[in-house]
DRENDO-1510 file (C-alpha; in Angstrom, 1 decimal, always signed):
<recs>
REC; n; res; u; v; w
REC; 1; MET; +52.6; +177.3; +192.7 .
REC; 2; SER; +52.6; +174.2; +194.8 .
REC; 3; LYS; +49.8; +172.8; +192.6 .
REC; 4; LEU; +52.0; +173.2; +189.5 .
REC; 5; ILE; +54.9; +171.5; +191.2 .
REC; 6; LEU; +52.6; +168.7; +192.4 .
REC; 7; LYS; +51.2; +168.2; +188.9 .
REC; 8; SER; +54.7; +168.2; +187.4 .
REC; 9; ILE; +55.8; +165.5; +189.9 .
REC; 10; LEU; +52.7; +163.4; +189.2 .
REC; 11; PHE; +53.3; +163.8; +185.4 .
REC; 12; ILE; +57.0; +162.8; +185.8 .
REC; 13; ILE; +56.1; +159.7; +187.9 .
REC; 14; GLY; +52.9; +158.8; +186.0 .
REC; 15; LEU; +54.4; +159.0; +182.5 .
REC; 16; PRO; +56.7; +156.0; +182.9 .
REC; 17; ILE; +53.9; +154.0; +184.4 .
REC; 18; VAL; +51.6; +154.8; +181.4 .
REC; 19; LEU; +54.4; +154.1; +178.9 .
REC; 20; ASN; +55.3; +150.8; +180.7 .
REC; 21; SER; +51.7; +149.6; +180.6 .
REC; 22; TYR; +51.5; +150.5; +176.8 .
REC; 23; ASN; +54.8; +148.6; +176.3 .
REC; 24; ILE; +53.4; +145.5; +178.1 .
REC; 25; LYS; +50.3; +145.6; +175.8 .
REC; 26; ILE; +52.5; +145.8; +172.7 .
REC; 27; LEU; +54.7; +142.9; +174.0 .
REC; 28; TYR; +51.6; +140.8; +174.5 .
REC; 29; GLN; +50.5; +141.5; +171.0 .
REC; 30; ILE; +53.9; +140.7; +169.6 .
REC; 31; ASN; +54.1; +137.4; +171.5 .
REC; 32; LYS; +50.6; +136.5; +170.3 .
REC; 33; ILE; +51.5; +137.2; +166.7 .
REC; 34; LYS; +54.7; +135.2; +167.1 .
REC; 35; GLY; +52.7; +132.2; +168.3 .
REC; 36; GLU; +50.3; +132.5; +165.3 .
REC; 37; ILE; +53.3; +132.6; +163.0 .
REC; 38; LYS; +54.8; +129.5; +164.6 .
REC; 39; ASN; +51.5; +127.7; +164.2 .
REC; 40; ILE; +51.3; +128.7; +160.5 .
REC; 41; GLU; +54.8; +127.5; +159.9 .
REC; 42; ILE; +54.1; +124.1; +161.6 .
REC; 43; GLU; +50.9; +123.8; +159.4 .
REC; 44; ASN; +52.9; +124.8; +156.3 .
REC; 45; ASP; +55.6; +122.2; +157.0 .
REC; 46; TYR; +53.0; +119.5; +157.5 .
REC; 47; LYS; +51.3; +120.4; +154.2 .
REC; 48; LYS; +54.7; +120.4; +152.4 .
REC; 49; LYS; +55.5; +117.0; +153.8 .
REC; 50; LYS; +52.1; +115.7; +152.8 .
REC; 51; LEU; +52.6; +117.2; +149.3 .
REC; 52; TYR; +56.0; +115.6; +148.9 .
REC; 53; ASN; +54.7; +112.2; +150.1 .
REC; 54; ASN; +51.9; +112.3; +147.5 .
REC; 55; SER; +54.1; +113.4; +144.7 .
REC; 56; THR; +56.7; +110.7; +144.7 .
REC; 57; MET; +57.4; +109.1; +141.3 .
REC; 58; GLN; +56.1; +105.7; +142.5 .
REC; 59; LYS; +52.8; +107.1; +143.5 .
REC; 60; ILE; +52.4; +109.0; +140.3 .
REC; 61; ILE; +53.1; +105.9; +138.2 .
REC; 62; ARG; +50.8; +103.8; +140.4 .
REC; 63; ASN; +48.0; +106.3; +140.0 .
REC; 64; ALA; +48.6; +106.6; +136.2 .
REC; 65; GLN; +48.4; +102.8; +136.0 .
REC; 66; ILE; +45.1; +102.7; +137.9 .
REC; 67; LEU; +43.8; +105.2; +135.3 .
REC; 68; GLY; +44.8; +102.8; +132.5 .
REC; 69; PHE; +48.2; +104.4; +131.5 .
REC; 70; THR; +51.2; +102.2; +131.0 .
REC; 71; THR; +54.8; +102.7; +130.0 .
REC; 72; PRO; +55.2; +102.0; +126.3 .
REC; 73; GLU; +57.5; +99.1; +125.3 .
REC; 74; PRO; +60.8; +99.9; +123.6 .
REC; 75; HIS; +60.4; +100.8; +119.9 .
REC; 76; THR; +56.7; +101.5; +120.3 .
REC; 77; ILE; +55.4; +104.5; +118.4 .
REC; 78; VAL; +53.3; +106.9; +120.6 .
REC; 79; MET; +51.0; +109.3; +118.8 .
REC; 80; LEU; +50.6; +112.7; +120.5 .
REC; 81; ASP; +48.1; +115.4; +119.8 .
REC; 82; LYS; +50.0; +118.7; +119.3 .
REC; 83; LYS; +47.4; +120.7; +121.1 .
REC; 84; ASN; +47.9; +118.7; +124.3 .
REC; 85; ILE; +51.7; +119.0; +124.5 .
REC; 86; ASN; +53.2; +121.3; +127.0 .
REC; 87; ASN; +56.7; +122.2; +125.8 .
REC; 88; ALA; +58.3; +122.1; +129.2 .
REC; 89; ARG; +57.1; +118.6; +129.9 .
REC; 90; ALA; +57.4; +117.2; +126.3 .
REC; 91; LYS; +61.0; +116.3; +126.8 .
REC; 92; THR; +60.4; +114.0; +129.8 .
REC; 93; ASP; +59.4; +110.4; +129.9 .
REC; 94; LEU; +55.8; +109.8; +129.0 .
REC; 95; LEU; +53.1; +107.5; +130.1 .
REC; 96; ALA; +50.6; +106.5; +127.4 .
REC; 97; LYS; +47.1; +105.1; +127.7 .
REC; 98; LYS; +46.6; +101.9; +125.8 .
REC; 99; THR; +43.7; +102.1; +123.2 .
REC; 100; THR; +41.7; +99.1; +122.0 .
REC; 101; SER; +44.2; +98.3; +119.3 .
REC; 102; ASN; +47.9; +97.6; +120.1 .
REC; 103; ASN; +48.7; +101.3; +119.5 .
REC; 104; PHE; +49.3; +103.7; +122.3 .
REC; 105; LYS; +47.8; +107.1; +122.4 .
REC; 106; ALA; +48.7; +109.9; +124.9 .
REC; 107; GLU; +45.7; +111.5; +126.6 .
REC; 108; GLY; +45.3; +114.7; +128.5 .
REC; 109; ASN; +47.9; +117.3; +129.1 .
REC; 110; ILE; +51.5; +116.1; +129.2 .
</recs>
């Protein structure tokens, strides 16, 4: 009977030690994943900032002008291809590419 009592005492003492070591392992994994999440959030913020910096209206207009697009003069008629018009964007200001004549023609998706 003393062996049964000894085993019971070892079980009662050993169980918290085993559970504690398991908890430490889980806490280590949680902290590792929290660190990975923080790194991903930092990278995401950096990419958002880079995207916002590259999508300012001045940069878009400058890039469009480099590609040959210009803002039409007032009272200029701009011909649009119906197949290239995106309804959501059709209501906004447009840039048009100047053709060889004095007319403007929109190119690409608007």
